[in-house]
C-alpha positions as CSV (number, residue, x, y, z in Angstrom):
1,M,127.4,68.5,79.8
2,V,124.2,68.7,77.8
3,L,121.1,68.5,79.5
4,V,117.2,67.5,78.6
5,L,114.6,70.7,79.1
6,P,111.7,71.3,78.0
7,H,110.3,73.7,74.9
8,L,113.7,73.8,73.5
9,I,114.6,72.4,69.5
10,V,118.5,71.8,68.6
11,F,119.9,72.0,65.6
12,L,123.1,69.5,65.4
13,L,132.8,46.7,90.8
14,V,130.8,43.3,90.5
15,L,132.6,42.3,93.8
16,L,133.9,38.4,93.6
17,P,132.7,36.1,97.0
18,I,135.3,35.5,99.6
19,S,135.2,33.3,103.1
20,S,134.7,35.1,106.2
21,I,135.5,34.0,110.2
22,A,133.5,35.4,113.3
23,Q,134.6,36.2,116.0
24,N,132.2,35.8,119.0
25,N,131.8,39.5,120.1
26,G,133.8,41.1,117.1
27,N,136.6,42.1,119.3
28,V,140.3,41.5,117.3
29,T,143.4,41.3,119.5
30,V,146.6,44.0,119.0
31,G,148.5,42.3,116.9
32,N,146.4,40.4,114.4
33,S,146.1,40.7,110.8
34,L,144.9,40.3,107.7
35,T,146.3,39.3,104.0
36,A,144.5,39.8,101.0
37,T,144.8,35.8,99.3
38,D,141.7,33.9,97.3
39,N,140.9,33.0,101.1
40,T,141.2,35.6,102.9
41,T,139.1,35.2,106.2
42,S,137.7,38.6,106.9
43,W,137.0,40.0,111.1
44,L,132.8,39.8,111.6
45,S,130.5,41.6,113.9
46,P,128.6,39.2,116.7
47,S,125.4,38.9,114.0
48,G,127.1,38.3,111.4
49,D,126.2,41.6,109.7
50,F,128.9,43.1,108.7
51,A,133.1,42.1,107.7
52,F,136.0,43.9,107.6
53,G,139.2,42.6,105.4
54,F,140.1,41.9,101.5
55,R,137.7,42.2,98.9
56,P,138.7,41.2,95.9
57,L,137.9,43.2,92.9
58,S,136.3,41.0,89.6
59,N,137.1,43.0,86.5
60,Q,140.9,43.8,87.8
61,K,142.7,40.9,88.8
62,D,145.1,40.1,91.6
63,L,144.0,43.3,93.3
64,F,142.2,44.1,96.2
65,L,139.9,46.3,98.2
66,L,140.3,46.5,102.1
67,S,136.8,47.9,102.9
68,I,133.7,47.1,104.9
69,W,130.8,45.4,103.6
70,F,127.2,43.5,104.3
71,D,128.0,39.9,104.5
72,K,124.8,38.4,104.5
73,I,123.7,39.4,101.7
74,P,125.0,38.5,97.6
75,D,126.8,41.4,96.7
76,K,128.8,41.8,99.6
77,T,127.8,45.6,99.2
78,V,130.7,48.0,100.5
79,V,130.0,50.9,102.8
80,W,133.6,51.6,103.8
81,Y,137.0,51.5,102.2
82,A,140.5,52.4,102.6
83,R,141.3,55.2,100.2
84,A,144.8,55.4,100.1
85,D,146.6,58.9,100.1
86,K,148.3,60.0,96.3
87,S,152.0,59.8,97.7
88,L,151.6,56.0,99.3
89,S,149.6,54.9,97.1
90,I,149.8,53.0,94.2
91,G,149.0,55.5,91.1
92,G,146.8,57.1,94.0
93,A,144.3,54.2,93.6
94,N,143.0,52.4,96.3
95,P,143.3,48.5,95.8
96,V,146.3,46.9,96.6
97,P,148.3,43.6,95.1
98,R,147.3,40.7,96.2
99,G,149.6,39.8,99.2
100,S,149.4,42.7,101.0
101,K,148.3,42.8,104.8
102,V,146.6,44.8,107.2
103,E,147.9,44.8,111.1
104,L,146.0,46.0,114.1
105,D,149.0,47.6,115.9
106,A,149.0,49.3,119.3
107,D,150.4,52.7,118.2
108,K,149.0,53.4,114.4
109,G,146.0,51.5,115.1
110,L,145.2,50.2,111.2
111,V,147.6,50.0,109.3
112,L,147.8,48.7,105.2
113,T,151.3,47.2,104.2
114,G,152.3,45.8,100.2
115,P,154.1,42.8,100.0
116,Q,156.5,43.8,100.4
117,G,156.3,46.0,103.3
118,D,155.5,49.3,102.2
119,E,152.7,50.9,104.0
120,L,150.5,52.0,101.3
121,W,147.5,53.1,103.9
122,R,147.3,54.0,108.1
123,S,144.0,54.9,110.6
124,N,143.8,58.6,111.4
125,T,146.6,59.4,113.8
126,I,146.1,57.8,117.5
127,V,146.4,59.8,120.8
128,G,146.7,57.1,123.5
129,T,147.6,53.0,122.8
130,V,145.2,50.7,121.3
131,S,144.3,47.9,123.0
132,Y,141.0,46.4,120.6
133,G,139.4,46.4,117.5
134,V,136.0,45.9,116.8
135,M,133.4,45.1,114.5
136,S,130.4,46.2,115.3
137,N,126.5,45.4,114.5
138,T,126.4,48.8,113.4
139,G,129.2,48.1,110.3
140,N,131.2,50.6,112.4
141,F,135.0,49.6,113.3
142,V,136.2,50.8,116.0
143,L,139.7,51.3,118.1
144,Q,139.5,51.4,121.8
145,D,142.8,51.6,124.1
146,S,142.0,49.5,127.4
147,N,139.2,52.6,129.2
148,F,137.1,51.3,126.7
149,N,137.5,55.0,125.2
150,N,137.4,55.2,121.3
151,L,140.5,56.4,119.3
152,W,139.9,55.4,116.0
153,Q,136.6,54.9,114.0
154,S,135.1,53.7,110.3
155,F,132.3,56.3,110.8
156,E,133.8,59.3,111.4
157,D,135.8,58.6,108.0
158,P,133.2,57.7,105.5
159,K,133.8,57.8,101.9
160,D,130.7,57.6,99.9
161,T,128.2,55.8,102.4
162,L,126.4,56.2,105.7
163,L,124.8,53.8,107.9
164,P,122.1,53.8,110.6
165,S,123.4,54.8,113.9
166,Q,126.0,57.3,111.8
167,T,126.7,61.0,112.4
168,V,128.1,63.7,111.0
169,E,129.4,66.8,113.0
170,R,129.5,70.3,111.4
171,S,132.1,70.7,113.2
172,A,134.3,67.4,111.7
173,G,134.5,68.9,108.4
174,V,134.0,65.3,107.3
175,V,132.9,65.2,103.0
176,L,131.5,62.7,101.0
177,Y,134.0,61.7,98.0
178,S,131.2,59.7,95.4
179,R,133.8,57.3,93.5
180,Q,134.8,57.6,90.2
181,S,132.0,54.4,88.6
182,E,130.9,51.7,90.0
183,T,133.6,49.5,89.6
184,N,137.0,52.2,91.1
185,F,136.9,53.4,94.1
186,S,139.3,56.2,93.6
187,K,138.2,59.6,94.7
188,G,135.4,61.2,91.9
189,R,133.7,64.2,90.9
190,F,130.6,64.8,93.2
191,L,131.0,65.6,97.0
192,L,128.3,66.0,100.4
193,K,129.7,68.1,103.3
194,L,127.9,69.7,106.8
195,Q,129.0,73.6,105.9
196,D,130.4,75.7,109.2
197,D,126.5,77.7,108.6
198,G,124.8,74.3,108.7
199,D,124.1,74.3,105.0
200,L,124.0,70.3,103.5
201,L,125.8,70.5,100.0
202,L,126.0,68.6,96.8
203,N,128.9,70.0,94.5
204,T,130.9,68.4,92.1
205,I,134.2,69.0,92.1
206,N,137.5,69.5,89.6
207,L,139.6,66.7,89.8
208,P,142.9,66.8,90.5
209,T,141.7,69.0,92.7
210,D,138.5,69.7,95.1
211,N,138.0,73.2,94.5
212,A,134.0,72.8,94.2
213,N,131.4,74.5,91.2
214,D,128.5,76.3,92.3
215,P,126.1,73.3,94.9
216,Y,123.5,71.4,92.8
217,Y,121.8,70.7,96.0
218,N,121.4,72.7,99.2
219,S,118.9,71.8,102.4
220,G,118.6,75.9,103.2
221,T,119.5,75.0,106.9
222,V,121.3,77.9,107.7
223,A,120.8,80.9,110.2
224,S,117.8,82.4,110.2
225,V,117.6,86.4,110.4
226,N,116.2,86.2,113.5
227,D,117.0,83.3,114.8
228,S,120.5,82.0,114.5
229,G,119.5,77.9,115.8
230,T,117.7,77.3,113.0
231,A,121.4,76.5,111.5
232,G,122.1,72.9,110.7
233,K,125.0,71.1,113.2
234,Q,124.4,67.2,112.2
235,L,123.8,65.6,109.5
236,V,122.1,61.8,111.8
237,F,121.0,58.9,110.0
238,N,119.1,57.6,112.9
239,N,118.7,53.6,113.9
240,S,114.6,53.9,112.8
241,G,117.0,54.6,109.4
242,Y,115.5,57.8,109.0
243,I,117.9,60.6,108.2
244,Y,117.1,64.0,109.0
245,I,119.5,67.3,109.6
246,L,119.4,68.1,113.4
247,R,119.5,71.9,114.0
248,E,121.5,74.3,117.5
249,N,117.7,74.5,118.4
250,N,117.3,70.5,118.3
251,Q,114.5,70.8,115.8
252,T,115.0,68.5,113.0
253,F,114.9,69.4,108.6
254,L,113.5,65.5,107.6
255,L,115.4,65.2,104.1
256,S,112.7,63.2,103.0
257,Q,109.6,62.3,104.5
258,V,109.9,58.9,102.8
259,K,108.3,56.0,105.4
260,L,110.6,53.0,106.9
261,D,110.1,49.8,107.1
262,S,111.6,48.4,110.6
263,T,115.4,48.2,109.9
264,A,115.0,44.4,112.2
265,D,113.4,43.5,108.5
266,F,115.1,45.6,105.8
267,Y,119.2,46.6,106.1
268,Y,119.4,50.8,105.7
269,R,122.2,52.9,103.3
270,A,122.5,56.4,101.9
271,T,125.3,56.2,99.3
272,L,126.8,59.1,97.0
273,N,127.1,57.4,93.9
274,F,129.8,57.6,91.4
275,D,127.2,59.6,89.0
276,G,126.4,62.1,92.2
277,V,123.3,61.3,92.9
278,F,122.7,60.6,96.5
279,T,120.1,57.7,97.4
280,Q,119.3,55.9,100.6
281,Y,118.5,52.4,99.7
282,S,117.1,49.3,101.6
283,H,117.2,45.4,101.1
284,P,115.6,42.3,103.2
285,K,117.1,40.8,105.6
286,T,115.1,37.2,104.7
287,S,116.4,34.1,106.1
288,D,118.3,33.3,102.3
289,A,119.6,36.6,102.1
290,N,117.7,36.8,98.6
291,G,116.1,40.0,97.6
292,S,117.9,43.7,96.3
293,W,118.6,47.4,97.0
294,T,116.1,49.2,96.6
295,S,115.5,52.8,96.0
296,L,113.9,54.8,98.8
297,W,114.2,58.5,97.6
298,S,116.9,60.4,96.4
299,M,118.7,63.8,95.6
300,P,118.1,65.9,93.6
301,D,115.1,65.3,92.0
302,N,116.5,66.0,88.4
303,I,120.5,65.6,88.3
304,C,120.5,66.8,84.8
305,L,118.5,70.1,85.4
306,A,120.5,70.7,89.1
307,T,123.9,70.5,88.1
308,V,124.0,73.4,85.4
309,S,127.3,75.2,85.8
310,N,129.3,78.0,85.6
311,S,132.4,76.1,85.5
312,G,132.6,72.5,85.5
313,S,131.3,69.3,82.4
314,G,128.6,69.2,84.7
315,T,126.8,65.2,85.6
316,C,128.4,63.9,82.5
317,G,131.5,65.1,80.4
318,Y,132.0,67.7,78.0
319,N,129.4,67.3,74.7
320,S,127.9,64.6,76.3
321,I,123.7,64.3,76.7
322,C,122.3,64.3,80.2
323,T,119.1,62.0,80.3
324,L,117.0,60.7,83.6
325,K,116.9,57.9,83.5
326,S,113.3,56.0,86.0
327,D,115.2,55.7,88.8
328,R,115.9,59.4,88.6
329,R,119.2,58.0,88.0
330,P,121.5,60.3,84.8
331,K,122.2,58.4,81.2
332,C,125.3,59.8,79.7
333,D,125.3,59.7,75.2
334,C,127.2,61.3,73.2
335,P,125.4,63.3,69.9
336,I,125.0,61.1,66.8
337,G,128.7,62.7,65.2
338,Y,130.8,61.7,68.3
339,S,132.4,59.3,70.4
340,L,133.6,59.1,74.0
341,L,136.9,60.2,74.6
342,D,137.7,57.8,76.4
343,P,135.2,54.3,75.5
344,N,135.4,53.0,78.7
345,D,133.9,55.8,80.4
346,Q,130.1,55.8,80.0
347,Y,129.7,59.3,82.1
348,G,132.7,60.7,80.4
349,S,133.3,63.5,77.1
350,C,132.4,63.1,73.8
351,Q,134.5,64.3,71.3
352,P,133.7,64.5,67.5
353,E,134.3,62.5,64.4
354,F,134.9,64.9,62.2
355,I,136.5,68.1,61.5
356,Q,134.9,71.7,62.0
357,G,135.9,74.6,61.4
358,C,136.6,77.8,59.4
359,Q,139.9,76.3,57.1
360,E,137.4,73.4,56.1
361,D,135.5,75.8,54.5
362,K,138.0,77.5,53.1
363,L,139.2,74.6,51.5
364,S,136.0,74.0,50.2
365,P,133.9,77.1,49.3
366,G,130.3,76.9,48.3
367,K,130.3,73.6,49.0
368,D,127.8,71.6,51.9
369,L,130.1,69.8,53.9
370,Y,128.1,70.2,57.2
371,S,124.0,68.5,57.7
372,F,122.2,69.4,60.9
373,E,121.4,66.6,63.3
374,V,117.6,68.1,65.4
375,L,117.3,67.2,69.0
376,I,114.5,68.4,70.6
377,N,113.9,69.4,74.3
378,T,117.6,69.7,74.5
379,D,120.2,72.2,75.3
380,W,124.1,73.0,75.7
381,P,123.4,75.9,78.6
382,N,126.0,78.2,79.5
383,A,127.3,78.1,76.5
384,D,126.1,80.1,74.1
385,Y,128.8,83.2,71.8
386,A,125.2,84.6,69.8
387,F,121.8,85.3,71.0
388,L,119.3,87.0,68.2
389,K,115.9,87.7,68.5
390,P,112.8,87.5,67.3
391,Y,114.0,84.9,65.2
392,T,112.4,82.2,63.2
393,E,113.4,78.2,63.6
394,D,114.8,78.2,59.7
395,Q,116.3,81.5,60.6
396,C,118.4,80.1,62.9
397,Q,118.7,77.1,61.4
398,Q,120.3,79.0,58.3
399,S,122.4,81.7,60.5
400,C,124.5,78.6,62.2
401,M,125.1,77.2,58.4
402,E,126.3,80.3,57.6
403,D,129.0,81.3,60.9
404,C,131.8,78.0,60.6
405,M,132.7,79.5,64.3
406,C,128.7,77.6,64.7
407,A,128.5,73.9,66.2
408,V,124.8,74.0,67.6
409,A,122.1,76.9,67.2
410,I,119.5,76.3,69.9
411,F,115.8,77.2,69.3
412,R,113.5,78.2,72.1
413,L,110.0,79.7,73.5
414,G,109.4,80.1,69.1
415,D,111.7,83.5,69.1
416,S,114.7,83.1,70.5
417,C,117.8,81.6,68.5
């Protein structure tokens, strides 16, 4: 990944409408089911704010996503979805084909099957017998036994979004993973986790494994030398919309000091976006459901700088230039002379459109084969193989031109090449 830095010179899914059916109390009895069709119904919360069911994907014909979403707003924003295990799902993807069914089973909980009856996903192992499910007004889908004990809940199995009243326990080992893109709900390259030592981290990972690179954000809520009670134990999104880390001594560490409006007038969510930025959003609860999601705060402050690591490509792919947009989300671009390896992945790696190397020089000795493209305030960190100092800008450029191994020359601080 490339990122923008000061004082450097470089030479070089929209979701479709769906109908809903209301339950007066949000309860779903054992044996009830939903089928993925164009006119599929859903299980609503008593307030009608949230719905559980199948969402058709606009960019993939005849594919649906088993999910929970905000149902009263135009874009039906998804807040939870069933991410199938690779051993069960279709190629490891999350969408399921038309005709798939989810059923509430007394012994297995929620069971998602394909059109031929093959099992694609189920809620975590159920200890006990499920009596009913509840689509609550908080956006939490809960499975309970006859004594109202919770056997499973979507809040304890988050994907990329947290909602008010949701808590992540340090001891539970819960991880939020980004999706791969706005419309691809498969596991992406970024994660958020409250570690065993109480530190909240954001990391890039090396897919298809969960192997994490250096964190690009950490809260610092670990135990101090003089007080072990300062370690974080919970990540809390409270009913008022504030997000904080609760320490073992019950002190709080607010992730943001932004003042929030009442949850009676606004919806809130916090999402680990596909580009690695963790953002809290608000949306007005207007009578006609107009309005849009507004970013209130996000972390880190500059993801292009924060994701510099000794391994992995960072926010953007290899050879791609990362710049920060006004909303503090990253923008990835290929340098001139390079193009996307995958034209459908704007955040992917870039490949050269020319042949570069010492062999070309040998075939055309004495001939100028290359020219420089000058980029201001841009760097390729952790990629240097030579360091020349003191050097002028002209000397830096010429040294690269005379070195058939050189692809980029970086001139910084007035005398370093």
